[in-house]
C-alpha positions in Angstrom: 122.7 123.2 117.7 126.4 123.2 116.8 127.2 123.5 113.2 128.9 120.0 112.8 126.4 118.2 115.4 124.7 115.3 113.8 120.8 115.1 114.4 120.7 111.3 115.2 117.9 109.4 113.9 117.1 112.0 111.0 118.3 112.2 107.4 118.1 115.9 106.9 120.5 117.9 109.2 118.6 121.0 108.7 115.2 122.8 108.0 115.2 124.1 104.3 113.3 127.2 103.4 109.5 126.7 103.1 106.1 128.1 102.3 104.6 127.2 105.8 100.8 127.2 106.1 98.9 126.9 109.2 97.4 123.4 109.6 95.7 121.7 112.4 97.8 118.5 113.4 98.1 115.7 116.2 101.5 115.2 117.8 103.0 111.7 117.9 106.5 110.2 119.1 106.0 106.5 118.2 109.7 106.4 116.8 111.6 108.5 119.1 112.9 105.5 120.9 113.8 103.8 117.5 117.4 105.1 117.2 118.0 104.4 121.1 117.3 100.9 120.1 119.8 101.3 117.2 122.3 102.7 119.6 122.0 106.3 118.8 120.3 109.1 120.6 117.1 110.2 119.0 116.4 114.0 118.3 113.7 115.7 120.6 111.3 116.8 117.9 108.4 114.9 117.4 106.9 113.6 114.3 103.4 115.3 113.6 100.7 113.4 111.7 98.6 115.8 109.8 95.2 114.9 108.3 94.6 116.2 104.8 91.6 115.9 102.4 92.4 115.8 98.7 89.7 115.6 96.3 91.3 112.9 94.2 94.1 110.3 94.9 95.2 108.6 91.6 97.7 110.6 89.8 98.4 110.3 86.1 102.6 110.4 85.8 103.5 112.5 82.7 107.2 111.8 83.1 108.1 109.5 80.3 111.1 107.9 82.0 109.6 106.8 85.2 108.0 103.5 84.3 104.6 103.9 85.6 101.5 105.6 84.2 99.4 106.1 87.4 100.3 106.3 90.9 98.9 107.0 94.3 100.4 108.3 97.7 98.3 107.6 101.1 101.1 109.8 102.9 102.9 112.9 102.1 106.4 113.4 103.7 108.3 110.4 104.8 109.5 109.6 108.3 112.1 107.0 106.8 114.4 110.3 106.2 116.3 108.9 103.2 118.7 111.9 102.6 118.6 111.6 98.8 114.8 111.3 98.3 113.6 113.2 95.3 110.0 113.4 96.9 111.4 115.8 99.5 110.7 118.8 96.8 107.0 117.9 96.7 106.7 118.8 100.5 107.0 122.5 99.3 103.7 122.3 97.4 102.1 121.7 100.8 103.5 124.7 102.5 106.4 122.8 104.3 110.1 122.4 103.7 112.2 119.7 101.9 114.4 119.0 105.0 113.4 118.2 108.5 109.7 119.1 107.8 109.6 116.4 105.1 110.5 113.8 107.9 108.8 115.2 111.0 105.4 116.4 109.1 103.4 113.6 107.8 100.4 114.3 105.6 97.7 111.4 106.1 95.2 111.0 103.4 92.7 108.9 105.3 90.1 109.2 102.5 92.5 107.4 100.0 90.5 104.1 100.1 87.4 105.8 99.4 88.7 108.0 96.5 90.4 105.0 95.1 87.1 102.9 94.9 85.6 106.0 93.4 88.0 106.0 90.5 87.8 102.3 89.9 84.2 102.2 89.7 84.1 105.0 87.2 82.7 103.8 83.8 85.3 106.0 82.0 88.2 104.1 84.0 90.1 101.6 81.7 92.5 99.4 84.0 96.1 100.6 84.1 98.4 99.5 86.8 98.5 101.8 89.7 101.7 102.1 91.9 101.8 102.5 95.6 103.6 104.8 96.0 105.2 106.9 93.3 106.2 109.6 95.6 106.6 108.4 99.3 106.9 105.1 101.0 103.2 103.5 101.4 104.6 101.3 104.3 106.4 104.1 106.2 105.9 104.1 110.0 102.6 105.9 109.8 101.1 103.0 107.9 101.2 101.0 111.2 98.9 103.1 112.9 96.6 104.4 110.1 96.5 101.3 107.8 95.5 103.2 104.7 97.7 101.1 102.4 96.0 97.8 103.7 92.6 99.4 103.0 93.8 100.4 99.5 94.9 96.8 98.7 91.7 95.5 99.8 89.9 97.9 97.0 92.2 96.7 94.4 91.3 93.1 95.5 87.8 93.7 95.4 88.0 95.1 91.9 90.5 92.9 90.7 92.7 95.7 89.7 96.5 95.4 89.1 98.7 97.4 91.4 102.4 97.8 91.8 104.1 98.7 95.3 107.4 100.3 96.1 108.6 100.2 99.7 111.9 99.7 101.8 109.7 98.8 104.9 109.3 95.0 106.0 105.8 96.2 107.2 104.7 95.0 103.8 104.6 91.4 105.3 101.7 92.4 107.4 99.6 92.3 104.4 100.8 89.0 103.3 97.2 87.5 103.0 95.9 90.2 100.5 99.0 90.1 98.6 98.8 86.3 98.0 95.2 86.6 96.6 96.2 89.3 94.2 99.4 87.3 93.2 97.1 84.4 92.4 95.6 86.5 89.4 98.9 88.2 88.6 97.5 91.6 90.0 100.4 92.5 92.1 104.1 93.4 91.5 106.3 94.4 94.6 109.6 96.6 94.5 111.9 96.5 97.4 114.6 99.1 97.6 117.8 98.0 98.9 120.6 100.4 98.6 123.7 98.8 100.7 124.6 95.7 102.4 126.1 97.8 105.2 124.1 98.5 108.4 126.3 101.4 109.0 125.9 102.9 105.5 122.0 102.3 105.9 121.8 104.0 109.3 123.3 107.3 108.1 121.6 107.2 104.6 118.2 106.0 105.5 118.0 106.2 109.2 114.4 105.0 110.1 114.0 102.4 107.4 113.9 98.5 107.9 117.6 96.9 108.5 119.0 95.3 105.3 118.8 91.9 107.0 114.9 92.4 107.6 114.6 93.8 103.8 116.1 90.6 102.1 113.9 88.6 104.6 111.0 90.3 103.2 112.1 89.5 99.7 112.3 85.9 100.3 109.0 85.9 102.3 107.2 87.5 99.4 108.7 85.4 96.8 108.3 82.3 98.9 104.5 82.9 98.6 104.4 83.6 94.8 104.6 87.3 94.9 106.9 88.6 92.2 109.5 91.2 93.6 112.0 93.5 91.8 114.8 94.7 93.9 115.7 98.4 93.3 119.4 99.3 93.8 118.6 102.9 93.9 120.0 105.3 94.1 123.5 104.5 93.4 125.7 107.0 95.0 129.4 107.1 93.8 131.9 106.2 96.6 128.9 105.4 99.1 127.4 102.5 97.4 128.5 102.1 93.8 130.9 99.4 94.9 128.1 97.0 96.3 126.1 96.6 92.8 127.5 93.2 92.3 127.1 91.5 95.9 123.7 93.3 96.3 122.5 91.7 93.1 123.8 88.2 94.1 121.9 88.5 97.2 118.8 89.7 95.7 118.8 86.6 93.2 119.6 84.3 96.3 116.6 85.6 98.1 114.2 85.0 95.0 114.0 88.4 93.4 112.8 88.1 89.7 114.6 91.2 88.5 116.7 94.1 89.6 116.9 97.8 88.5 119.0 100.8 89.7 119.2 104.8 89.2 122.0 107.0 89.5 121.6 109.3 92.1 120.5 113.0 91.3 120.0 116.1 93.8 117.2 117.9 92.3 115.9 121.2 93.7 116.4 121.7 97.6 118.0 118.2 97.8 121.3 119.6 96.7 121.9 121.8 99.5 120.3 119.2 102.0 122.5 116.4 100.8 125.6 118.7 100.9 124.9 119.6 104.3 124.2 116.1 105.3 127.4 114.5 103.9 129.6 117.3 105.6 128.3 116.3 108.9 128.1 112.6 108.5 131.0 111.7 106.1 133.3 114.7 106.2 136.5 112.7 105.2 134.9 112.0 101.7 132.2 114.5 101.5 134.1 116.5 98.7 134.9 113.3 96.8 131.4 112.2 96.6 130.0 115.8 95.7 132.5 115.9 92.8 131.7 112.4 91.4 127.9 113.0 91.6 128.4 116.2 89.6 130.7 114.2 87.1 127.5 112.1 86.5 125.4 115.2 85.6 127.5 117.3 83.4 129.2 119.2 86.4 126.1 119.9 88.3 124.2 117.8 91.3 121.3 117.5 89.2 120.0 116.8 85.6 116.3 117.3 84.5 116.6 115.8 81.1 114.2 112.8 80.7 116.1 109.6 80.1 119.2 111.0 81.2 118.5 112.4 84.8 118.3 109.0 86.4 121.0 107.3 84.3 123.8 109.9 84.2 126.5 110.5 81.9 130.4 110.3 81.7 132.9 108.0 82.9 131.5 107.1 86.4 128.2 106.7 85.1 129.4 104.3 82.6 131.2 102.3 85.1 128.0 102.0 87.1 126.1 100.8 83.9 128.8 98.4 83.3 128.6 96.9 86.7 124.9 96.9 86.6 124.7 94.9 83.3 127.3 92.6 84.4 125.2 91.8 87.6 122.0 91.2 85.6 123.8 88.9 83.2 125.5 86.9 85.9 122.5 86.6 88.5 119.3 87.3 86.7 120.0 86.0 83.1 116.9 83.7 83.1 114.6 85.8 85.4 112.1 88.5 84.7 109.1 90.1 86.2 105.8 88.7 85.0 103.3 91.3 83.3 100.3 92.5 85.4 96.8 91.3 84.3 94.5 94.1 83.1 91.9 91.9 81.8 90.1 90.9 85.1 89.0 94.5 86.2 87.1 94.8 82.9 85.4 91.7 83.4 84.7 92.6 87.0 82.9 95.7 86.0 81.0 94.3 83.0 79.6 91.5 85.5 78.7 94.0 88.0 77.0 96.3 85.3 74.8 93.4 84.3 73.4 93.3 87.7 71.4 96.7 87.2 
């Protein structure tokens, strides 16, 4: 491949260093035609779905600034290909790279529903909201085939347990029946990520995600059925989508969202090199400006690992982003907020079941 040739339909433009391990996998090419429909030529490398069998599925989140206590991920790696994704680095723990490997080699945890049920049945478990997914998107393309997320939702509903969801895929509406039942008892909160109003920006920034139009339609569909939605304007990237905060917030409010949130982009670990390579090929006219402005938000580097600061940024550019967000929240979400999740029903359910024995 030529140095400046863009790999259409993928976020990362190169393979990064990795600790590759030999694993059996099956080949899939469901989405190779996706970009041709969008008007681009898809790359020739097929997506591989690799079955893995972890011993546990619910993870305790130790980071104090994430906003969740427990998470679970049915899939590792993500075919959406969002170039900024912080989860790319986690692929290295499985022996793969954070670049193209992250998008092309998707690890499938088929036992996730069973492992989740074991967790919720444990007499030592106390109900805490569990987020699907804290790392990679639970409604990425693989979910259409494997339906692991749907099976997990069935478990949450069975045990009357609170669950949060984070996605940028309209596939979530497939499970509207389960989401509606969960919402009746305040057991579900959905976060929809929408980073731009521009399809041109979306296609290069998040190449295999649902279109912006479909994401806003998803927000409206969910809220029309009583399912609370928070719209994540995340990450905010200077000179790419930072100017869209107000119009994005306005549209989210019009579609019925209960709240909005944001993060400032940070390029941790291998993502700094992956992002720099990507922007030099996809936005060469503003690559240097964007990189410098990201560095200005993190004390002269592409990443800041300090809790409480790393996703908020510092300096004048970060302050401008914060000002726009607070203005948007005051203007469009003044009297709105996400309802709390119900943690009492699960304990009542467990107690009722135990009395049967």
